[in-house]
N, CA, C and O of each residue as an XYZ file, in Angstrom:
920
protein
N       0.827     -1.205      0.000
C       0.000      0.000      0.000
C       0.868      1.266      0.000
O       0.667      2.168     -0.813
N       1.838      1.316      0.926
C       2.701      2.488      1.001
C       3.615      2.571     -0.212
O       3.909      3.661     -0.702
N       4.064      1.413     -0.695
C       4.898      1.413     -1.901
C       4.125      1.979     -3.081
O       4.676      2.728     -3.887
N       2.834      1.618     -3.185
C       1.994      2.132     -4.266
C       1.823      3.644     -4.135
O       1.869      4.367     -5.130
N       1.626      4.121     -2.904
C       1.451      5.557     -2.678
C       2.714      6.328     -3.053
O       2.633      7.357     -3.724
N       3.873      5.842     -2.627
C       5.118      6.561     -2.918
C       5.480      6.484     -4.398
O       6.093      7.407     -4.933
N       5.110      5.399     -5.057
C       5.310      5.316     -6.510
C       4.458      6.364     -7.217
O       4.910      7.009     -8.163
N       3.210      6.528     -6.747
C       2.328      7.561     -7.306
C       2.877      8.948     -7.020
O       2.864      9.819     -7.889
N       3.358      9.152     -5.803
C       3.917     10.446     -5.414
C       5.127     10.803     -6.270
O       5.321     11.965     -6.626
N       5.939      9.803     -6.598
C       7.122     10.047     -7.399
C       6.828     10.414     -8.838
O       7.722     10.861     -9.557
N       5.586     10.232     -9.272
C       5.234     10.540    -10.663
C       4.505     11.881    -10.797
O       4.043     12.216    -11.888
N       4.397     12.643     -9.726
C       3.677     13.917     -9.792
C       4.279     14.883    -10.808
O       3.586     15.766    -11.313
N       5.573     14.718    -11.108
C       6.201     15.591    -12.094
C       5.881     15.229    -13.531
O       6.226     15.978    -14.445
N       5.226     14.091    -13.753
C       4.844     13.663    -15.101
C       3.955     14.731    -15.747
O       3.082     15.303    -15.093
N       4.187     14.991    -17.033
C       3.438     16.025    -17.745
C       1.932     15.794    -17.665
O       1.170     16.736    -17.445
N       1.500     14.541    -17.844
C       0.065     14.257    -17.795
C      -0.481     14.416    -16.381
O      -1.623     14.838    -16.196
N       0.330     14.081    -15.390
C      -0.088     14.298    -14.007
C      -0.281     15.794    -13.746
O      -1.263     16.204    -13.127
N       0.677     16.607    -14.229
C       0.582     18.047    -13.995
C      -0.664     18.630    -14.646
O      -1.326     19.496    -14.074
N      -0.981     18.149    -15.846
C      -2.178     18.637    -16.537
C      -3.431     18.285    -15.752
O      -4.288     19.138    -15.521
N      -3.537     17.018    -15.341
C      -4.716     16.581    -14.601
C      -4.794     17.290    -13.249
O      -5.872     17.670    -12.793
N      -3.627     17.459    -12.619
C      -3.586     18.134    -11.327
C      -4.088     19.570    -11.465
O      -4.860     20.049    -10.633
N      -3.644     20.251    -12.522
C      -4.107     21.625    -12.737
C      -5.603     21.687    -12.978
O      -6.295     22.527    -12.403
N      -6.107     20.794    -13.834
C      -7.554     20.761    -14.088
C      -8.325     20.402    -12.822
O      -9.389     20.962    -12.555
N      -7.783     19.467    -12.044
C      -8.456     19.058    -10.816
C      -8.531     20.178     -9.800
O      -9.555     20.355     -9.139
N      -7.443     20.941     -9.670
C      -7.439     22.072     -8.742
C      -8.483     23.103     -9.167
O      -9.224     23.626     -8.336
N      -8.534     23.390    -10.479
C      -9.532     24.345    -10.970
C     -10.944     23.845    -10.718
O     -11.812     24.619    -10.315
N     -11.187     22.548    -10.953
C     -12.505     21.975    -10.717
C     -12.879     22.070     -9.244
O     -13.988     22.484     -8.905
N     -11.953     21.685     -8.369
C     -12.235     21.710     -6.939
C     -12.524     23.125     -6.458
O     -13.483     23.351     -5.720
N     -11.689     24.083     -6.880
C     -11.889     25.469     -6.449
C     -13.201     26.029     -6.989
O     -13.898     26.771     -6.297
N     -13.535     25.669     -8.234
C     -14.797     26.152     -8.813
C     -15.997     25.606     -8.049
O     -16.943     26.340     -7.762
N     -15.957     24.311     -7.720
C     -17.082     23.720     -6.983
C     -17.202     24.303     -5.580
O     -18.307     24.585     -5.116
N     -16.075     24.482     -4.905
C     -16.103     25.043     -3.558
C     -16.549     26.502     -3.590
O     -17.288     26.946     -2.712
N     -16.098     27.251     -4.605
C     -16.502     28.651     -4.718
C     -17.998     28.763     -5.012
O     -18.681     29.633     -4.472
N     -18.504     27.863     -5.881
C     -19.937     27.871     -6.181
C     -20.754     27.548     -4.930
O     -21.789     28.167     -4.683
N     -20.285     26.577     -4.142
C     -20.987     26.242     -2.901
C     -20.976     27.420     -1.938
O     -21.968     27.678     -1.256
N     -19.852     28.137     -1.880
C     -19.756     29.301     -0.990
C     -20.702     30.412     -1.447
O     -21.360     31.040     -0.617
N     -20.777     30.663     -2.758
C     -21.671     31.699     -3.267
C     -23.130     31.384     -2.951
O     -23.893     32.272     -2.571
N     -23.519     30.110     -3.110
C     -24.895     29.727     -2.782
C     -25.170     29.932     -1.299
O     -26.234     30.420     -0.920
N     -24.218     29.562     -0.470
C     -24.366     29.729      0.978
C     -24.471     31.208      1.336
O     -25.290     31.597      2.169
N     -23.634     32.030      0.701
C     -23.626     33.469      0.960
C     -24.928     34.112      0.502
O     -25.469     34.987      1.178
N     -25.428     33.673     -0.652
C     -26.691     34.200     -1.149
C     -27.831     33.887     -0.190
O     -28.718     34.713      0.027
N     -27.798     32.694      0.378
C     -28.812     32.328      1.361
C     -28.779     33.230      2.592
O     -29.822     33.593      3.137
N     -27.564     33.588      3.024
C     -27.434     34.497      4.177
C     -28.030     35.857      3.839
O     -28.754     36.437      4.648
N     -27.726     36.372      2.638
C     -28.238     37.688      2.251
C     -29.760     37.694      2.136
O     -30.407     38.704      2.414
N     -30.326     36.563      1.726
C     -31.784     36.490      1.635
C     -32.453     36.412      3.008
O     -33.505     37.011      3.232
N     -31.837     35.675      3.910
C     -32.494     35.369      5.183
C     -32.125     36.326      6.316
O     -32.944     36.579      7.200
N     -30.889     36.867      6.301
C     -30.450     37.713      7.422
C     -31.015     39.122      7.263
O     -30.984     39.674      6.163
N     -31.525     39.708      8.328
C     -32.041     41.087      8.261
C     -30.896     42.094      8.187
O     -29.773     41.803      8.597
N     -31.199     43.297      7.652
C     -30.190     44.353      7.595
C     -29.850     44.875      8.986
O     -28.693     45.171      9.281
N     -30.866     44.986      9.836
C     -30.661     45.475     11.201
C     -31.396     44.568     12.183
O     -32.380     43.918     11.828
N     -30.909     44.532     13.412
C     -31.530     43.768     14.487
C     -31.653     44.679     15.703
O     -30.688     45.344     16.079
N     -32.848     44.715     16.326
C     -33.053     45.506     17.535
C     -32.687     44.675     18.757
O     -33.327     43.664     19.047
N     -31.655     45.108     19.467
C     -31.210     44.413     20.662
C     -31.637     45.175     21.905
O     -31.636     46.406     21.898
N     -32.003     44.474     22.972
C     -32.366     45.154     24.213
C     -31.231     46.030     24.710
O     -30.064     45.644     24.650
N     -31.578     47.206     25.199
C     -30.631     48.183     25.748
C     -29.785     48.830     24.650
O     -29.685     50.055     24.583
N     -29.168     47.995     23.777
C     -28.279     48.537     22.737
C     -29.060     49.253     21.651
O     -28.625     50.291     21.151
N     -30.220     48.699     21.280
C     -31.012     49.284     20.217
C     -30.725     48.637     18.883
O     -30.227     47.512     18.850
N     -31.023     49.310     17.771
C     -30.818     48.721     16.436
C     -29.340     48.565     16.097
O     -28.542     49.481     16.300
N     -28.991     47.400     15.582
C     -27.619     47.108     15.148
C     -27.671     46.744     13.673
O     -28.396     45.832     13.276
N     -26.900     47.459     12.865
C     -26.912     47.204     11.428
C     -25.669     46.412     11.024
O     -24.754     46.212     11.822
N     -25.658     45.972      9.779
C     -24.496     45.256      9.252
C     -24.448     43.792      9.639
O     -23.408     43.149      9.501
N     -25.575     43.249     10.129
C     -25.594     41.842     10.536
C     -25.308     40.928      9.347
O     -24.561     39.956      9.457
N     -25.922     41.261      8.202
C     -25.724     40.402      7.027
C     -24.265     40.411      6.564
O     -23.739     39.381      6.143
N     -23.607     41.590      6.644
C     -22.199     41.653      6.253
C     -21.327     40.840      7.214
O     -20.412     40.130      6.797
N     -21.635     40.965      8.522
C     -20.874     40.208      9.519
C     -21.017     38.710      9.291
O     -20.034     37.971      9.324
N     -22.269     38.264      9.055
C     -22.492     36.841      8.807
C     -21.819     36.392      7.520
O     -21.356     35.257      7.414
N     -21.768     37.302      6.532
C     -21.113     36.953      5.272
C     -19.635     36.673      5.466
O     -19.121     35.685      4.941
N     -18.943     37.525      6.211
C     -17.524     37.296      6.482
C     -17.309     36.076      7.362
O     -16.372     35.304      7.161
N     -18.198     35.914      8.344
C     -18.073     34.749      9.223
C     -18.252     33.459      8.433
O     -17.602     32.451      8.709
N     -19.153     33.506      7.436
C     -19.421     32.299      6.655
C     -18.197     31.846      5.871
O     -18.082     30.666      5.539
N     -17.262     32.779      5.563
C     -16.051     32.397      4.844
C     -15.248     31.382      5.654
O     -14.764     30.387      5.114
N     -15.110     31.645      6.962
C     -14.375     30.718      7.822
C     -15.149     29.411      8.001
O     -14.559     28.336      8.108
N     -16.482     29.521      8.031
C     -17.303     28.314      8.127
C     -17.116     27.442      6.899
O     -17.002     26.222      7.015
N     -17.083     28.060      5.716
C     -16.932     27.287      4.489
C     -15.543     26.658      4.386
O     -15.386     25.579      3.815
N     -14.522     27.346      4.948
C     -13.198     26.732      4.967
C     -13.217     25.442      5.778
O     -12.569     24.461      5.414
N     -13.969     25.450      6.885
C     -14.115     24.237      7.671
C     -14.930     23.185      6.942
O     -14.593     22.002      6.966
N     -16.016     23.624      6.286
C     -16.865     22.682      5.562
C     -16.159     22.096      4.338
O     -16.534     21.030      3.850
N     -15.130     22.801      3.844
C     -14.419     22.292      2.664
C     -13.794     20.931      2.937
O     -13.577     20.146      2.014
N     -13.505     20.653      4.212
C     -12.987     19.335      4.575
C     -13.977     18.256      4.152
O     -13.589     17.224      3.604
N     -15.272     18.507      4.414
C     -16.304     17.534      4.063
C     -16.642     17.602      2.576
O     -16.936     16.581      1.955
N     -16.599     18.814      2.005
C     -16.950     18.958      0.601
C     -15.928     18.317     -0.325
O     -16.259     17.944     -1.451
N     -14.675     18.185      0.143
C     -13.646     17.620     -0.728
C     -13.880     16.139     -1.015
O     -13.369     15.626     -2.010
N     -14.635     15.441     -0.175
C     -14.920     14.030     -0.456
C     -15.750     13.893     -1.734
O     -15.346     13.162     -2.637
N     -16.916     14.582     -1.842
C     -17.646     14.498     -3.119
C     -16.886     15.108     -4.285
O     -17.041     14.659     -5.420
N     -16.057     16.134     -4.026
C     -15.239     16.689     -5.103
C     -14.271     15.628     -5.618
O     -14.086     15.486     -6.826
N     -13.654     14.882     -4.699
C     -12.750     13.799     -5.100
C     -13.491     12.738     -5.892
O     -12.943     12.161     -6.831
N     -14.751     12.478     -5.510
C     -15.550     11.490     -6.235
C     -15.818     11.950     -7.661
O     -15.699     11.169     -8.605
N     -16.184     13.228     -7.815
C     -16.444     13.760     -9.150
C     -15.167     13.755     -9.988
O     -15.201     13.432    -11.176
N     -14.059     14.108     -9.379
C     -12.769     14.149    -10.060
C     -12.420     12.782    -10.636
O     -11.939     12.678    -11.764
N     -12.669     11.726     -9.847
C     -12.302     10.375    -10.264
C     -12.937     10.013    -11.596
O     -12.275      9.472    -12.482
N     -14.225     10.315    -11.734
C     -14.923      9.975    -12.962
C     -14.417     10.742    -14.165
O     -14.369     10.203    -15.271
N     -14.034     12.009    -13.960
C     -13.619     12.845    -15.082
C     -12.202     12.549    -15.573
O     -11.949     12.567    -16.777
N     -11.282     12.278    -14.654
C      -9.864     12.228    -15.024
C      -9.219     10.858    -14.795
O      -7.996     10.732    -14.856
N     -10.025      9.848    -14.536
C      -9.492      8.515    -14.263
C      -8.567      8.026    -15.366
O      -7.445      7.599    -15.096
N      -9.031      8.088    -16.591
C      -8.280      7.490    -17.704
C      -6.917      8.134    -17.880
O      -5.928      7.435    -18.097
N      -6.849      9.461    -17.791
C      -5.580     10.152    -18.014
C      -4.538      9.722    -16.988
O      -3.392      9.440    -17.338
N      -4.941      9.672    -15.718
C      -3.994      9.326    -14.662
C      -3.601      7.857    -14.752
O      -2.417      7.526    -14.689
N      -4.586      6.976    -14.898
C      -4.297      5.538    -14.956
C      -3.425      5.202    -16.160
O      -2.510      4.386    -16.052
N      -3.702      5.827    -17.313
C      -2.880      5.576    -18.503
C      -1.442      6.026    -18.285
O      -0.508      5.347    -18.711
N      -1.258      7.166    -17.625
C       0.095      7.666    -17.365
C       0.869      6.703    -16.472
O       2.052      6.453    -16.701
N       0.197      6.161    -15.452
C       0.839      5.202    -14.546
C       1.204      3.931    -15.302
O       2.314      3.419    -15.161
N       0.278      3.425    -16.098
C       0.529      2.167    -16.807
C       1.600      2.318    -17.877
O       2.407      1.411    -18.082
N       1.612      3.460    -18.561
C       2.641      3.673    -19.594
C       4.039      3.680    -18.982
O       4.992      3.203    -19.599
N       4.159      4.215    -17.782
C       5.477      4.325    -17.157
C       5.886      3.057    -16.422
O       7.038      2.634    -16.517
N       4.962      2.448    -15.695
C       5.325      1.337    -14.809
C       4.917     -0.037    -15.338
O       5.487     -1.047    -14.923
N       3.943     -0.093    -16.245
C       3.456     -1.391    -16.747
C       3.332     -1.335    -18.274
O       2.249     -1.575    -18.808
N       4.421     -1.024    -18.983
C       4.336     -0.821    -20.438
C       4.026     -2.097    -21.220
O       3.654     -2.036    -22.392
N       4.180     -3.255    -20.566
C       3.942     -4.528    -21.260
C       2.454     -4.846    -21.398
O       2.090     -5.759    -22.140
N       1.597     -4.118    -20.707
C       0.170     -4.430    -20.711
C      -0.491     -3.996    -22.018
O      -0.091     -2.991    -22.606
N      -1.491     -4.737    -22.477
C      -2.264     -4.274    -23.636
C      -3.102     -3.057    -23.249
O      -3.296     -2.796    -22.062
N      -3.596     -2.314    -24.230
C      -4.414     -1.137    -23.906
C      -5.644     -1.538    -23.080
O      -6.252     -2.584    -23.307
N      -5.985     -0.685    -22.128
C      -7.168     -0.935    -21.308
C      -8.420     -0.554    -22.080
O      -8.362      0.184    -23.063
N      -9.546     -1.068    -21.622
C     -10.833     -0.692    -22.198
C     -11.414      0.431    -21.353
O     -11.877      0.188    -20.238
N     -11.397      1.656    -21.865
C     -11.869      2.773    -21.038
C     -13.365      2.676    -20.770
O     -14.124      2.160    -21.591
N     -13.772      3.173    -19.625
C     -15.194      3.241    -19.323
C     -15.852      4.263    -20.237
O     -15.274      5.308    -20.537
N     -17.057      3.954    -20.672
C     -17.778      4.915    -21.497
C     -18.127      6.148    -20.666
O     -18.139      6.102    -19.436
N     -18.407      7.236    -21.351
C     -18.774      8.473    -20.642
C     -20.016      8.260    -19.799
O     -20.087      8.721    -18.661
N     -21.002      7.555    -20.362
C     -22.243      7.336    -19.612
C     -21.999      6.479    -18.369
O     -22.583      6.728    -17.315
N     -21.129      5.461    -18.497
C     -20.833      4.611    -17.356
C     -20.047      5.382    -16.292
O     -20.295      5.229    -15.096
N     -19.101      6.209    -16.736
C     -18.330      7.017    -15.796
C     -19.238      7.968    -15.026
O     -19.115      8.121    -13.811
N     -20.154      8.605    -15.757
C     -21.081      9.535    -15.101
C     -22.011      8.800    -14.148
O     -22.305      9.284    -13.055
N     -22.475      7.617    -14.575
C     -23.373      6.845    -13.711
C     -22.664      6.443    -12.429
O     -23.221      6.566    -11.338
N     -21.444      5.967    -12.563
C     -20.672      5.574    -11.386
C     -20.429      6.772    -10.475
O     -20.560      6.664     -9.256
N     -20.074      7.918    -11.069
C     -19.782      9.119    -10.277
C     -21.018      9.608     -9.537
O     -20.942      9.972     -8.364
N     -22.169      9.615    -10.232
C     -23.406     10.086     -9.592
C     -23.832      9.140     -8.480
O     -24.223      9.585     -7.401
N     -23.758      7.837     -8.735
C     -24.126      6.859     -7.703
C     -23.219      6.987     -6.485
O     -23.686      6.974     -5.346
N     -21.931      7.111     -6.734
C     -20.986      7.221     -5.625
C     -21.191      8.521     -4.856
O     -21.115      8.542     -3.627
N     -21.451      9.605     -5.585
C     -21.694     10.887     -4.934
C     -22.890     10.800     -4.000
O     -22.854     11.324     -2.886
N     -23.959     10.134     -4.455
C     -25.136      9.966     -3.607
C     -24.837      9.164     -2.360
O     -25.296      9.503     -1.270
N     -24.055      8.084     -2.521
C     -23.695      7.253     -1.363
C     -22.839      8.044     -0.379
O     -23.052      7.977      0.831
N     -21.861      8.801     -0.908
C     -20.973      9.593     -0.046
C     -21.769     10.597      0.774
O     -21.559     10.724      1.980
N     -22.686     11.311      0.120
C     -23.479     12.320      0.827
C     -24.355     11.668      1.883
O     -24.424     12.144      3.016
N     -25.028     10.572      1.516
C     -25.929      9.900      2.461
C     -25.163      9.360      3.668
O     -25.594      9.536      4.807
N     -24.034      8.706      3.420
C     -23.258      8.114      4.513
C     -22.681      9.188      5.421
O     -22.687      9.040      6.643
N     -22.183     10.266      4.833
C     -21.600     11.329      5.650
C     -22.657     12.083      6.452
O     -22.391     12.518      7.573
N     -23.846     12.238      5.891
C     -24.934     12.851      6.667
C     -25.294     11.965      7.852
O     -25.558     12.457      8.949
N     -25.304     10.653      7.623
C     -25.578      9.737      8.730
C     -24.485      9.771      9.779
O     -24.759      9.697     10.977
N     -23.225      9.885      9.317
C     -22.102      9.898     10.255
C     -22.083     11.148     11.115
O     -21.553     11.125     12.226
N     -22.661     12.254     10.613
C     -22.700     13.502     11.390
C     -23.356     13.277     12.747
O     -22.954     13.887     13.738
N     -24.361     12.407     12.801
C     -25.068     12.151     14.064
C     -24.208     11.342     15.044
O     -24.484     11.324     16.243
N     -23.172     10.677     14.535
C     -22.287      9.910     15.411
C     -21.209     10.771     16.051
O     -20.752     10.478     17.156
N     -20.796     11.842     15.357
C     -19.655     12.625     15.815
C     -19.795     13.149     17.239
O     -18.812     13.111     17.979
N     -20.981     13.644     17.671
C     -21.071     14.138     19.063
C     -20.826     13.050     20.099
O     -20.444     13.354     21.229
N     -21.040     11.783     19.734
C     -20.913     10.692     20.703
C     -19.496     10.129     20.786
O     -19.155      9.430     21.740
N     -18.675     10.435     19.786
C     -17.322      9.869     19.783
C     -16.266     10.886     20.193
O     -15.097     10.535     20.349
N     -16.668     12.152     20.369
C     -15.768     13.171     20.891
C     -14.512     13.326     20.054
O     -14.599     13.543     18.845
N     -13.326     13.216     20.687
C     -12.069     13.393     19.946
C     -11.848     12.353     18.855
O     -10.999     12.529     17.981
N     -12.620     11.265     18.911
C     -12.470     10.228     17.886
C     -13.208     10.531     16.602
O     -13.189      9.718     15.678
N     -13.879     11.717     16.515
C     -14.650     12.055     15.320
C     -13.810     12.035     14.040
O     -14.271     11.503     13.030
N     -12.579     12.600     14.043
C     -11.782     12.514     12.809
C     -11.494     11.082     12.386
O     -11.449     10.785     11.192
N     -11.298     10.189     13.355
C     -11.037      8.788     13.013
C     -12.251      8.151     12.355
O     -12.121      7.372     11.411
N     -13.449      8.494     12.868
C     -14.682      7.979     12.261
C     -14.816      8.518     10.845
O     -15.148      7.780      9.917
N     -14.553      9.818     10.686
C     -14.633     10.448      9.368
C     -13.683      9.766      8.381
O     -14.069      9.439      7.259
N     -12.444      9.557      8.810
C     -11.457      8.925      7.922
C     -11.828      7.481      7.618
O     -11.690      7.033      6.480
N     -12.297      6.749      8.622
C     -12.625      5.336      8.422
C     -13.803      5.174      7.473
O     -13.766      4.341      6.567
N     -14.857      5.975      7.682
C     -16.052      5.879      6.839
C     -15.716      6.227      5.404
O     -16.041      5.481      4.480
N     -15.062      7.368      5.222
C     -14.757      7.807      3.865
C     -13.618      7.006      3.248
O     -13.542      6.875      2.026
N     -12.732      6.467      4.086
C     -11.692      5.589      3.570
C     -12.283      4.344      2.945
O     -11.823      3.893      1.897
N     -13.307      3.781      3.586
C     -13.980      2.615      3.017
C     -14.614      2.957      1.672
O     -14.491      2.197      0.711
N     -15.299      4.113      1.608
C     -15.984      4.500      0.380
C     -14.997      4.823     -0.737
O     -15.177      4.395     -1.877
N     -13.957      5.579     -0.403
C     -12.977      5.940     -1.428
C     -12.193      4.727     -1.916
O     -11.924      4.601     -3.111
N     -11.826      3.833     -0.996
C     -11.122      2.633     -1.407
C     -11.948      1.799     -2.370
O     -11.438      1.294     -3.370
N     -13.215      1.661     -2.062
C     -14.117      0.892     -2.921
C     -14.269      1.550     -4.296
O     -14.232      0.873     -5.323
N     -14.441      2.881     -4.305
C     -14.668      3.594     -5.557
C     -13.419      3.613     -6.437
O     -13.480      3.252     -7.612
N     -12.298      4.031     -5.874
C     -11.068      4.122     -6.665
C     -10.701      2.769     -7.250
O     -10.385      2.666     -8.435
N     -10.742      1.729     -6.422
C     -10.343      0.409     -6.904
C     -11.287     -0.080     -7.996
O     -10.842     -0.598     -9.020
N     -12.586      0.083     -7.777
C     -13.562     -0.419     -8.749
C     -13.376      0.241    -10.106
O     -13.363     -0.440    -11.131
N     -13.232      1.557    -10.120
C     -13.120      2.254    -11.396
C     -11.831      1.894    -12.127
O     -11.825      1.748    -13.349
N     -10.741      1.751    -11.377
C      -9.477      1.354    -12.006
C      -9.569     -0.077    -12.532
O      -9.152     -0.358    -13.656
N     -10.113     -0.973    -11.723
C     -10.161     -2.386    -12.099
C     -11.118     -2.645    -13.258
O     -10.873     -3.535    -14.073
N     -12.219     -1.869    -13.341
C     -13.196     -2.083    -14.404
C     -12.629     -1.792    -15.791
O     -13.224     -2.178    -16.797
N     -11.496     -1.121    -15.849
C     -10.851     -0.884    -17.138
C     -10.254     -2.168    -17.700
O      -9.988     -2.244    -18.899
N     -10.035     -3.183    -16.856
C      -9.334     -4.391    -17.302
C     -10.044     -5.693    -16.933
O      -9.669     -6.757    -17.427
N     -11.054     -5.628    -16.080
C     -11.751     -6.847    -15.664
C     -13.261     -6.647    -15.750
O     -13.749     -5.524    -15.623
N     -13.997     -7.729    -15.966
C     -15.463     -7.617    -15.927
C     -15.949     -7.354    -14.501
O     -15.238     -7.652    -13.541
N     -17.149     -6.800    -14.356
C     -17.653     -6.421    -13.029
C     -17.653     -7.555    -12.008
O     -17.347     -7.326    -10.838
N     -17.990     -8.778    -12.430
C     -18.046     -9.891    -11.480
C     -16.666    -10.170    -10.875
O     -16.558    -10.437     -9.678
N     -15.611    -10.109    -11.699
C     -14.261    -10.333    -11.197
C     -13.785     -9.188    -10.309
O     -13.053     -9.400     -9.342
N     -14.208     -7.978    -10.649
C     -13.846     -6.817     -9.820
C     -14.454     -6.959     -8.433
O     -13.783     -6.709     -7.432
N     -15.728     -7.362     -8.369
C     -16.390     -7.533     -7.066
C     -15.700     -8.610     -6.234
O     -15.489     -8.445     -5.032
N     -15.347     -9.728     -6.901
C     -14.678    -10.813     -6.173
C     -13.307    -10.368     -5.669
O     -12.936    -10.662     -4.533
N     -12.566     -9.670     -6.501
C     -11.241     -9.201     -6.107
C     -11.350     -8.173     -4.982
O     -10.513     -8.132     -4.080
N     -12.379     -7.355     -5.046
C     -12.592     -6.346     -4.007
C     -12.907     -6.992     -2.672
O     -12.439     -6.532     -1.631
N     -13.701     -8.060     -2.697
C     -14.034     -8.761     -1.448
C     -12.799     -9.413     -0.842
O     -12.595     -9.359      0.371
N     -11.977    -10.028     -1.684
C     -10.790    -10.719     -1.180
C      -9.787     -9.763     -0.529
O      -9.046    -10.144      0.377
N      -9.779     -8.532     -1.000
C      -8.767     -7.573     -0.537
C      -9.389     -6.375      0.175
O      -8.822     -5.282      0.175
N     -10.560     -6.587      0.783
C     -11.310     -5.451      1.334
C     -10.540     -4.682      2.408
O     -10.653     -3.459      2.494
N      -9.751     -5.398      3.235
C      -9.028     -4.699      4.306
C      -7.895     -3.850      3.741
O      -7.654     -2.738      4.211
N      -7.210     -4.366      2.746
C      -6.157     -3.587      2.088
C      -6.734     -2.343      1.433
O      -6.167     -1.255      1.539
N      -7.867     -2.508      0.754
C      -8.496     -1.382      0.058
C      -9.023     -0.356      1.053
O      -8.935      0.848      0.814
N      -9.571     -0.832      2.169
C     -10.060      0.086      3.195
C      -8.900      0.896      3.767
O      -9.010      2.112      3.927
N      -7.791      0.227      4.074
C      -6.623      0.930      4.624
C      -6.080      1.945      3.617
O      -5.732      3.066      3.989
N      -6.008      1.557      2.354
C      -5.506      2.475      1.331
C      -6.463      3.650      1.137
O      -6.028      4.784      0.935
N      -7.759      3.377      1.198
C      -8.738      4.459      1.089
C      -8.634      5.432      2.253
O      -8.795      6.639      2.075
N      -8.364      4.908      3.443
C      -8.192      5.774      4.609
C      -6.942      6.626      4.465
O      -6.915      7.775      4.904
N      -5.912      6.067      3.852
C      -4.699      6.826      3.570
C      -5.003      8.006      2.650
O      -4.345      9.043      2.737
N      -5.989      7.859      1.772
C      -6.405      8.954      0.905
C      -7.332      9.917      1.640
O      -7.257     11.127      1.426
N      -8.212      9.391      2.511
C      -9.218     10.224      3.174
C      -8.599     11.170      4.193
O      -9.059     12.302      4.339
N      -7.565     10.726      4.900
C      -6.978     11.561      5.959
C      -6.434     12.885      5.415
O      -6.741     13.930      5.989
N      -5.638     12.895      4.333
C      -5.143     14.189      3.821
C      -6.243     15.066      3.227
O      -6.043     16.269      3.062
N      -7.408     14.481      2.901
C      -8.502     15.312      2.405
C      -8.987     16.292      3.471
O      -9.721     17.229      3.160
N      -8.582     16.082      4.728
C      -8.942     16.989      5.806
C      -8.037     18.210      5.860
O      -8.292     19.132      6.634
N      -6.976     18.231      5.046
C      -5.994     19.320      5.098
C      -6.196     20.254      3.908
O      -6.027     19.834      2.763
N      -6.556     21.512      4.160
C      -6.713     22.459      3.045
C      -5.451     22.538      2.201
O      -4.339     22.423      2.716
N      -5.633     22.734      0.903
C      -4.582     22.807     -0.113
C      -3.980     21.437     -0.401
O      -3.899     21.035     -1.562
N      -3.555     20.710      0.637
C      -3.050     19.350      0.414
C      -4.125     18.491     -0.236
O      -3.833     17.651     -1.087
N      -5.390     18.713      0.180
C      -6.474     17.871     -0.334
C      -6.695     18.047     -1.834
O      -7.337     17.202     -2.457
N      -6.180     19.123     -2.427
C      -6.352     19.325     -3.859
C      -5.528     18.342     -4.686
O      -5.841     18.085     -5.849
N      -4.475     17.796     -4.083
C      -3.590     16.866     -4.793
C      -4.071     15.419     -4.663
O      -3.717     14.565     -5.476
N      -4.879     15.153     -3.635
C      -5.215     13.767     -3.285
C      -5.974     13.009     -4.370
O      -5.669     11.837     -4.589
N      -6.954     13.614     -5.070
C      -7.637     12.816     -6.099
C      -6.699     12.241     -7.150
O      -6.858     11.091     -7.560
N      -5.714     13.038     -7.593
C      -4.733     12.528     -8.562
C      -3.922     11.387     -7.961
O      -3.744     10.342     -8.586
N      -3.435     11.598     -6.747
C      -2.658     10.548     -6.081
C      -3.515      9.315     -5.817
O      -3.021      8.189     -5.881
N      -4.792      9.524     -5.522
C      -5.677      8.398     -5.245
C      -5.819      7.470     -6.436
O      -5.675      6.255     -6.305
N      -6.105      8.048     -7.608
C      -6.243      7.231     -8.815
C      -4.927      6.516     -9.124
O      -4.921      5.327     -9.440
N      -3.814      7.245     -9.031
C      -2.511      6.639     -9.328
C      -2.176      5.527     -8.336
O      -1.702      4.461     -8.729
N      -2.423      5.778     -7.057
C      -2.121      4.773     -6.031
C      -2.926      3.508     -6.255
O      -2.381      2.408     -6.165
N      -4.209      3.641     -6.544
C      -5.042      2.449     -6.719
C      -4.776      1.757     -8.053
O      -5.079      0.572     -8.198
N      -4.228      2.456     -9.008
C      -3.789      1.787    -10.232
C      -2.639      0.836     -9.904
O      -2.616     -0.308    -10.360
N      -1.687      1.323     -9.109
C      -0.592      0.458     -8.663
C      -1.112     -0.710     -7.827
O      -0.697     -1.851     -8.026
N      -2.017     -0.426     -6.894
C      -2.545     -1.478     -6.013
C      -3.240     -2.560     -6.833
O      -3.051     -3.750     -6.583
N      -4.039     -2.149     -7.804
C      -4.738     -3.134     -8.637
C      -3.753     -4.046     -9.352
O      -3.902     -5.267     -9.320
N      -2.754     -3.466     -9.993
C      -1.821     -4.287    -10.770
C      -0.979     -5.191     -9.873
O      -0.665     -6.320    -10.251
N      -0.617     -4.709     -8.701
C       0.198     -5.542     -7.799
C      -0.634     -6.690     -7.223
O      -0.122     -7.797     -7.060
N      -1.892     -6.443     -6.917
C      -2.770     -7.518     -6.460
C      -3.007     -8.534     -7.584
O      -3.010     -9.744     -7.355
N      -3.207     -8.016     -8.803
C      -3.444     -8.913     -9.948
C      -2.221     -9.773    -10.233
O      -2.352    -10.962    -10.523
N      -1.037     -9.183    -10.152
C       0.201     -9.954    -10.389
C       0.433    -11.001     -9.313
O       1.015    -12.053     -9.577
N      -0.024    -10.711     -8.097
C       0.142    -11.664     -7.003
C      -0.976    -12.708     -6.978
O      -0.986    -13.585     -6.115
N      -1.923    -12.614     -7.929
C      -3.028    -13.572     -7.974
C      -4.028    -13.415     -6.868
O      -4.684    -14.378     -6.471
N      -4.154    -12.178     -6.354
C      -5.066    -11.940     -5.251
C      -6.343    -11.235     -5.716
O      -7.225    -10.958     -4.905
């Protein structure tokens, strides 16, 4: 798992990696900025211009204050928003990253069968729905686990990301039934590798690089498991 991650990390200078990384950063920033604008618009619609406080009297500028405060709130929420962003990224740029890894490290392989656009979109939408539903459910657990909340967040999303990254990479070379069987046999490895991807998604700026590294890492993991007959 760690060997696969460091092999992926060592290829970040690859021209195709840089292109995908740049597009991914733009996509992530655009989605986060759009989410912030919608949130800000909601504040402007709902917050009053002035509020009458006892003793103090009318206080103006509440909407502006909430608008600035919401910027820091959205920076915190970006930790959670990066999970669905990573999911969307996977569907859009999977082929470019996986092909770059295979061309450099596995040149003996025949060309992969790329997922169709409709299949990629279907997988991305389905996964996005699962991620949102599971994370909304996990929110109710966080107050009960206290300081262990980040571990729950990483474990839950690590399982989902490991399953998604591996499935999409493997489906380029194996039929769905074989992918499911291989995923079951190696579920603990995939969960651990997914958690390795989920933890840095909690770090602003660092999380922008993770989707590229995730696809590359799981491309290595798939081929190493396949070569070992696992």
